[in-house]
VEXNU-497501 format. One record per atom (N, C-alpha, C, O): residue in one letter; chain; atom name; x, y, z. Coordinates in steps of 0.02 Angstrom, whole numbers, padded with zeros to 5 digits, always signed. Each point is the difference from the previous one (the first is absolute). Example, Ala and Ser with C-alpha at 12.3 -4.5 7.8 and 13.67 -1.06 7.14 Angstrom:
2
("a", "A", "N", (+00660, -00284, +00390))
("a", "A", "CA", (-00045, +00059, +00000))
("a", "A", "C", (+00045, +00060, +00000))
("a", "A", "O", (+00052, -00001, +00033))
("s", "A", "N", (-00070, +00054, -00069))
("s", "A", "CA", (+00042, +00059, +00003))
("s", "A", "C", (-00039, +00055, +00037))
("s", "A", "O", (+00025, +00055, +00008))
end
This chain:
46
("m", "A", "N", (-09344, -05054, -05210))
("m", "A", "CA", (+00015, +00073, -00020))
("m", "A", "C", (-00068, +00020, -00039))
("m", "A", "O", (-00026, -00040, -00039))
("n", "A", "N", (+00002, +00096, +00051))
("n", "A", "CA", (-00062, +00025, -00023))
("n", "A", "C", (+00014, +00041, -00068))
("n", "A", "O", (+00058, +00012, -00017))
("g", "A", "N", (-00109, +00007, -00018))
("g", "A", "CA", (+00012, +00034, -00062))
("g", "A", "C", (+00030, +00070, +00010))
("g", "A", "O", (+00038, +00023, -00043))
("t", "A", "N", (-00056, +00013, +00101))
("t", "A", "CA", (+00028, +00064, +00008))
("t", "A", "C", (+00071, -00011, +00012))
("t", "A", "O", (+00041, +00035, -00029))
("s", "A", "N", (-00025, -00075, +00066))
("s", "A", "CA", (+00087, -00013, +00013))
("s", "A", "C", (+00036, -00014, -00067))
("s", "A", "O", (+00055, +00024, -00013))
("n", "A", "N", (-00090, -00065, -00029))
("n", "A", "CA", (+00025, -00020, -00063))
("n", "A", "C", (+00020, +00068, -00046))
("n", "A", "O", (+00053, +00011, -00028))
("v", "A", "N", (-00109, +00027, +00028))
("v", "A", "CA", (+00012, +00068, -00045))
("v", "A", "C", (+00041, +00044, +00030))
("v", "A", "O", (+00032, +00040, -00034))
("h", "A", "N", (-00029, -00041, +00108))
("h", "A", "CA", (+00055, +00043, +00032))
("h", "A", "C", (+00064, -00018, -00014))
("h", "A", "O", (+00041, +00043, -00014))
("n", "A", "N", (-00026, -00112, +00015))
("n", "A", "CA", (+00064, -00032, -00013))
("n", "A", "C", (+00024, +00017, -00080))
("n", "A", "O", (+00056, +00017, -00018))
("d", "A", "N", (-00109, -00026, -00018))
("d", "A", "CA", (+00022, +00012, -00069))
("d", "A", "C", (+00012, +00069, -00021))
("d", "A", "O", (+00044, +00013, -00040))
("l", "A", "N", (-00083, +00034, +00067))
("l", "A", "CA", (+00015, +00077, -00009))
("l", "A", "C", (+00062, +00022, +00030))
("l", "A", "O", (+00031, +00044, -00029))
("t", "A", "N", (-00005, -00072, +00091))
("t", "A", "CA", (+00061, +00007, +00028))
("t", "A", "C", (+00054, -00025, -00035))
("t", "A", "O", (+00054, +00029, +00002))
("f", "A", "N", (-00064, -00083, -00036))
("f", "A", "CA", (+00055, -00031, -00042))
("f", "A", "C", (+00006, +00044, -00060))
("f", "A", "O", (+00057, +00019, -00016))
("l", "A", "N", (-00111, +00000, -00021))
("l", "A", "CA", (+00005, +00045, -00062))
("l", "A", "C", (+00034, +00063, +00016))
("l", "A", "O", (+00035, +00027, -00042))
("e", "A", "N", (-00045, -00001, +00105))
("e", "A", "CA", (+00029, +00067, +00019))
("e", "A", "C", (+00074, -00018, +00015))
("e", "A", "O", (+00040, +00045, -00014))
("g", "A", "N", (-00015, -00097, +00037))
("g", "A", "CA", (+00061, -00019, +00010))
("g", "A", "C", (+00043, +00005, -00058))
("g", "A", "O", (+00056, +00024, -00001))
("i", "A", "N", (-00091, -00052, -00050))
("i", "A", "CA", (+00045, -00007, -00063))
("i", "A", "C", (-00010, +00060, -00050))
("i", "A", "O", (+00021, -00002, -00057))
("g", "A", "N", (-00055, +00055, +00082))
("g", "A", "CA", (-00002, +00063, -00029))
("g", "A", "C", (-00062, +00004, -00053))
("g", "A", "O", (+00002, +00048, -00039))
("l", "A", "N", (-00054, -00092, +00036))
("l", "A", "CA", (-00047, +00006, -00054))
("l", "A", "C", (-00055, +00051, +00019))
("l", "A", "O", (-00033, +00030, -00043))
("l", "A", "N", (+00025, -00020, +00111))
("l", "A", "CA", (-00046, +00046, +00025))
("l", "A", "C", (+00021, +00026, +00062))
("l", "A", "O", (+00048, -00024, +00031))
("e", "A", "N", (-00091, +00082, -00006))
("e", "A", "CA", (+00020, +00033, +00060))
("e", "A", "C", (-00065, +00003, +00037))
("e", "A", "O", (-00050, +00021, -00027))
("l", "A", "N", (+00052, -00045, +00093))
("l", "A", "CA", (-00059, +00006, +00048))
("l", "A", "C", (+00001, +00067, +00031))
("l", "A", "O", (+00046, +00017, +00037))
("k", "A", "N", (-00101, +00026, -00051))
("k", "A", "CA", (-00003, +00062, +00033))
("k", "A", "C", (-00068, +00004, +00039))
("k", "A", "O", (-00051, -00029, -00017))
("g", "A", "N", (+00057, +00068, +00068))
("g", "A", "CA", (-00054, +00014, +00051))
("g", "A", "C", (+00022, -00006, +00077))
("g", "A", "O", (+00059, +00007, +00018))
("s", "A", "N", (-00110, -00019, +00021))
("s", "A", "CA", (+00013, +00003, +00072))
("s", "A", "C", (+00022, -00075, +00017))
("s", "A", "O", (-00002, -00046, -00041))
("k", "A", "N", (+00022, +00042, +00102))
("k", "A", "CA", (+00018, -00073, +00025))
("k", "A", "C", (-00047, -00050, -00011))
("k", "A", "O", (+00017, -00055, -00023))
("n", "A", "N", (-00086, +00071, +00041))
("n", "A", "CA", (-00055, -00051, -00001))
("n", "A", "C", (-00036, -00010, -00076))
("n", "A", "O", (-00034, -00047, -00019))
("r", "A", "N", (+00054, +00103, -00015))
("r", "A", "CA", (-00041, +00001, -00067))
("r", "A", "C", (+00048, +00021, -00058))
("r", "A", "O", (+00010, +00061, -00008))
("k", "A", "N", (+00021, -00105, -00031))
("k", "A", "CA", (+00047, +00013, -00058))
("k", "A", "C", (-00029, -00024, -00062))
("k", "A", "O", (-00037, -00049, -00003))
("a", "A", "N", (+00055, +00089, -00051))
("a", "A", "CA", (-00021, -00021, -00068))
("a", "A", "C", (+00056, -00002, -00047))
("a", "A", "O", (+00041, +00047, -00003))
("p", "A", "N", (-00037, -00101, -00037))
("p", "A", "CA", (+00053, -00003, -00045))
("p", "A", "C", (-00003, +00050, -00053))
("p", "A", "O", (-00054, +00013, -00026))
("v", "A", "N", (+00110, +00018, +00005))
("v", "A", "CA", (+00011, +00052, -00047))
("v", "A", "C", (+00052, -00022, -00052))
("v", "A", "O", (+00055, -00023, +00017))
("v", "A", "N", (-00072, +00029, -00078))
("v", "A", "CA", (+00046, -00013, -00053))
("v", "A", "C", (+00013, +00067, -00049))
("v", "A", "O", (-00047, +00037, -00015))
("d", "A", "N", (+00110, -00025, -00007))
("d", "A", "CA", (+00017, +00057, -00040))
("d", "A", "C", (+00001, -00022, -00074))
("d", "A", "O", (+00038, +00031, -00038))
("y", "A", "N", (-00074, -00079, +00016))
("y", "A", "CA", (+00003, -00021, -00071))
("y", "A", "C", (-00076, -00021, -00019))
("y", "A", "O", (-00043, -00013, +00042))
("d", "A", "N", (+00036, +00011, -00103))
("d", "A", "CA", (-00066, -00025, -00037))
("d", "A", "C", (+00001, -00072, -00012))
("d", "A", "O", (-00053, -00031, +00001))
("a", "A", "N", (+00112, -00001, -00013))
("a", "A", "CA", (+00001, -00061, -00031))
("a", "A", "C", (+00065, -00043, +00027))
("a", "A", "O", (+00049, +00033, +00019))
("l", "A", "N", (-00046, -00091, -00017))
("l", "A", "CA", (+00056, -00044, +00018))
("l", "A", "C", (+00008, -00050, -00043))
("l", "A", "O", (-00046, -00040, -00004))
("h", "A", "N", (+00096, +00032, -00031))
("h", "A", "CA", (+00026, -00050, -00047))
("h", "A", "C", (+00049, -00053, +00030))
("h", "A", "O", (+00055, +00018, +00020))
("i", "A", "N", (-00079, -00088, -00017))
("i", "A", "CA", (+00048, -00046, +00033))
("i", "A", "C", (+00019, -00048, -00050))
("i", "A", "O", (-00043, -00026, -00036))
("t", "A", "N", (+00107, +00011, +00031))
("t", "A", "CA", (+00025, -00052, -00043))
("t", "A", "C", (+00026, -00060, +00043))
("t", "A", "O", (+00044, +00004, +00043))
("v", "A", "N", (-00076, -00059, -00062))
("v", "A", "CA", (+00016, -00062, +00030))
("v", "A", "C", (+00033, -00050, -00051))
("v", "A", "O", (-00032, -00026, -00045))
("p", "A", "N", (+00099, +00015, +00056))
("p", "A", "CA", (+00034, -00048, -00045))
("p", "A", "C", (-00034, -00074, +00005))
("p", "A", "O", (-00012, -00026, +00054))
("l", "A", "N", (+00001, -00003, -00113))
("l", "A", "CA", (-00034, -00066, +00008))
("l", "A", "C", (+00055, -00057, -00016))
("l", "A", "O", (-00014, -00059, -00012))
("t", "A", "N", (+00076, +00085, +00015))
("t", "A", "CA", (+00056, -00048, -00010))
("t", "A", "C", (+00052, +00009, +00047))
("t", "A", "O", (+00009, +00058, +00021))
("a", "A", "N", (+00030, -00105, +00002))
("a", "A", "CA", (+00049, +00005, +00050))
("a", "A", "C", (+00067, +00033, -00027))
("a", "A", "O", (+00048, +00009, +00037))
end
């Protein structure tokens, strides 16, 4: 798999979970977000 495919798959995944929206034409889309920051909490214990 090449780098372009990896980026496409990552962006498609992020769109699917609602973190961004891909806007544009079929052949040329750009990621768009409606926020300035993202805070992620990762629990370190089970």
